[in-house]
C-alpha positions in Angstrom: -8.2 -9.1 18.6 -5.4 -9.9 16.0 -3.6 -6.9 14.5 -2.3 -6.8 10.9 1.4 -6.4 10.2 0.7 -2.8 9.1 -1.0 -2.0 12.4 1.8 -3.4 14.5 4.4 -1.5 12.4 2.5 1.8 12.8 2.1 1.2 16.5 5.8 0.6 17.1 6.8 3.7 15.1 4.2 5.9 16.9 5.6 4.8 20.3 9.1 5.9 19.2 10.7 2.4 18.6 13.3 2.3 15.8 15.4 -0.4 14.1 18.5 -1.6 15.8 21.6 0.6 15.4 24.4 -1.1 13.5 28.1 -0.2 14.1 31.4 -0.8 12.4 34.1 -2.7 14.3 35.6 0.7 14.8 32.6 1.8 16.8 31.3 4.3 14.2 27.6 4.3 13.5 26.8 2.4 10.3 23.1 2.3 10.0 19.8 1.5 11.7 17.8 3.7 14.0 15.1 4.2 11.4 11.4 3.8 11.3 10.2 0.2 11.0 8.7 -0.9 7.7 6.3 -3.8 7.1 9.2 -5.6 5.5 11.2 -5.2 8.8 8.2 -6.5 10.8 7.7 -9.5 8.6 11.4 -10.4 8.8 11.3 -10.3 12.6 8.1 -12.3 12.8 9.4 -15.0 10.5 12.8 -15.3 12.1 13.0 -18.6 14.1 15.5 -17.1 16.5 12.6 -15.5 18.3 11.0 -18.8 19.1 14.3 -20.1 20.5 15.8 -21.8 17.4 18.8 -21.2 15.1 19.3 -22.1 11.5 22.4 -23.7 9.8 22.6 -24.6 6.2 18.9 -24.4 5.8 18.1 -26.6 8.8 16.5 -25.4 12.0 17.9 -26.4 15.4 16.9 -25.8 19.0 19.0 -22.9 20.3 20.5 -22.4 23.8 19.0 -18.9 24.1 15.6 -18.2 25.6 12.7 -17.9 23.3 11.1 -14.4 23.0 7.9 -15.7 21.3 6.3 -19.0 22.5 6.8 -21.7 19.8 3.1 -22.4 19.3 2.5 -18.7 18.9 5.3 -18.3 16.4 4.0 -21.3 14.4 0.5 -19.8 14.4 2.0 -16.5 13.0 3.7 -18.5 10.2 0.3 -20.1 9.4 -1.2 -16.7 9.0 1.6 -15.5 6.7 1.2 -18.7 4.6 -2.5 -18.1 4.3 -2.0 -14.5 3.4 0.6 -15.4 0.7 -0.9 -18.5 -0.8 -4.7 -18.1 -0.4 -5.0 -14.4 -0.1 -2.7 -13.2 -2.9 -3.6 -15.9 -5.3 -7.3 -15.6 -4.7 -7.2 -11.8 -5.3 -5.1 -12.3 -8.4 -8.0 -14.1 -10.1 -10.6 -11.6 -8.9 -8.8 -8.4 -8.6 -11.2 -5.5 -8.0 -10.1 -2.7 -10.4 -9.5 0.2 -8.1 -10.7 2.8 -10.6 -14.1 1.3 -10.8 -16.7 4.1 -10.4 -14.0 6.7 -10.7 -12.7 6.5 -14.3 -14.8 8.3 -17.0 -14.5 8.6 -20.7 -13.8 12.3 -21.4 -15.4 12.3 -24.8 -18.8 10.9 -24.0 -18.8 11.3 -20.2 -19.7 7.6 -19.7 -18.2 5.4 -17.0 -15.3 3.2 -18.0 -16.3 -0.3 -17.0 -13.7 -2.8 -15.8 -13.7 -6.1 -17.6 -11.2 -8.8 -18.5 -10.3 -11.3 -21.2 -8.2 -14.5 -21.3 -5.4 -15.0 -23.8 -3.2 -18.2 -23.8 -4.4 -18.9 -20.3 -3.5 -15.5 -18.9 -6.1 -13.0 -17.5 -5.9 -9.5 -18.8 -7.9 -6.6 -17.3 -9.3 -3.7 -19.2 -11.5 -0.6 -18.8 -14.1 -0.2 -21.6 -16.2 2.9 -22.3 -19.8 1.9 -21.2 -21.3 3.5 -24.3 -19.0 1.5 -26.5 -19.8 -1.6 -24.5 -23.5 -1.1 -25.2 -22.8 -0.4 -28.9 -23.6 3.3 -28.5 -21.7 6.1 -30.1 -18.3 7.1 -28.7 -15.5 8.8 -30.7 -12.8 8.4 -28.1 -9.4 7.1 -29.2 -9.4 5.1 -26.0 -12.7 3.2 -25.9 -10.7 0.3 -24.4 -7.5 0.6 -22.4 -5.3 -1.8 -20.4 -6.2 -1.6 -16.7 -2.5 -1.9 -15.7 -1.6 0.9 -18.0 -4.2 3.4 -16.9 -4.0 2.5 -13.2 -0.2 3.1 -13.2 -0.7 6.5 -14.9 -3.2 7.4 -12.2 -0.9 6.2 -9.4 2.0 8.2 -10.9 -0.2 11.3 -10.9 -1.3 10.7 -7.3 2.3 10.2 -6.1 3.3 13.4 -7.9 0.5 15.4 -6.2 1.3 13.9 -2.8 4.9 15.2 -3.1 3.7 18.8 -3.8 4.2 21.8 -1.5 0.4 21.9 -0.8 0.6 18.5 0.7 3.4 19.6 3.1 1.1 22.4 4.2 -1.6 19.9 4.9 0.8 17.8 6.9 1.7 20.7 9.1 -1.9 21.6 9.6 -2.9 18.1 10.7 0.1 17.8 13.0 -0.9 21.1 14.7 -4.4 19.9 15.2 -3.3 16.6 16.7 -2.4 17.4 20.3 -2.3 13.7 21.5 1.0 12.8 19.9 4.5 14.0 19.5 4.7 16.5 16.5 8.2 15.2 15.6 7.1 11.6 15.5 3.9 12.4 13.6 5.7 14.3 10.9 8.4 11.6 10.7 5.7 8.9 10.2 3.8 10.8 7.5 6.9 11.9 5.6 8.3 8.3 5.7 5.0 7.0 4.3 4.9 9.6 1.6 8.5 8.9 0.6 7.7 5.2 0.3 4.3 5.3 -1.4 5.1 2.6 -3.9 6.0 0.2 -1.2 3.0 1.2 1.0 0.7 0.7 -2.0 2.1 -2.7 -2.9 1.3 -4.0 0.7 -2.4 -3.1 0.4 -4.9 -5.7 -0.7 -6.8 -4.7 -3.9 -9.9 -4.0 -1.9 -7.9 -1.7 0.3 -6.4 0.0 -2.8 -10.0 0.6 -4.0 -11.0 2.1 -0.7 -8.1 4.5 -0.6 -8.7 5.5 -4.3 -12.3 6.4 -3.5 -11.1 8.5 -0.6 -8.5 10.3 -2.6 -10.1 10.7 -6.0 -13.2 12.5 -7.1 -12.9 11.6 -10.7 -10.4 10.5 -13.4 -11.3 11.3 -17.0 -9.5 9.6 -19.9 -9.1 11.9 -22.9 -7.3 11.4 -26.2 -4.4 13.4 -25.0 -4.0 11.9 -21.5 -5.8 11.8 -18.1 -7.2 14.5 -15.8 -7.2 13.6 -12.1 -9.5 15.5 -9.7 -8.4 14.9 -6.1 -10.6 14.9 -3.1 -8.9 17.1 -0.5 -11.2 16.0 2.4 -10.4 12.4 1.5 -6.7 13.2 1.4 -7.0 14.6 5.0 -8.6 11.3 6.1 -5.8 9.3 4.5 -3.1 11.4 6.3 -4.9 11.0 9.6 -5.0 7.2 9.1 -1.2 7.3 8.7 -0.7 9.2 12.0 -3.0 7.0 14.0 
């Protein structure tokens, strides 16, 4: 069964593997020895060196070193990346599921904010619209309609702020103590690394995965005239943390 880049990265980190140590000519340590990221993994899997080739001035040549990955397997991996980049991302770009669907509410009339979109000069713009306003019913909110990008970024900022709070650290320690199957140091290192790189972690998720995580983390987001109110789901938060440490 094929594993995603995310799964392979997590597996390497859980097993204690770290990036290569880099040293100055003087012998002093310069960097490396860190947790692998998905970017690191992709750089490795797309490097032709691992299939026995070298590059020079943009051209690829058969190297004298032994291949680490069979050439046909390396080429198959590049095909998967190409499909992910070209077909996957472009397809999702035209049918992006709004991750606050079913979560975002209008604070004034308590109706759901419905995701919709419009085209302007060939570009697709996503919005959330108060369902009552959409059905021509009464709603006195100042935000009957709001840009999806704007409100989603506000919610993400709030989530990231909450995930960096002391209460979250307490949850991390509790989960680590309850997980007897893995090294506590590696578990905590993995979780803290993920929490410190939430923006990057989020950007690697497909929109459908973003929607799934949002439903796990959020009970409700209400949009009022003076801002947003985010209600987190602590049980869902535990589930997300446990996914990180697996």
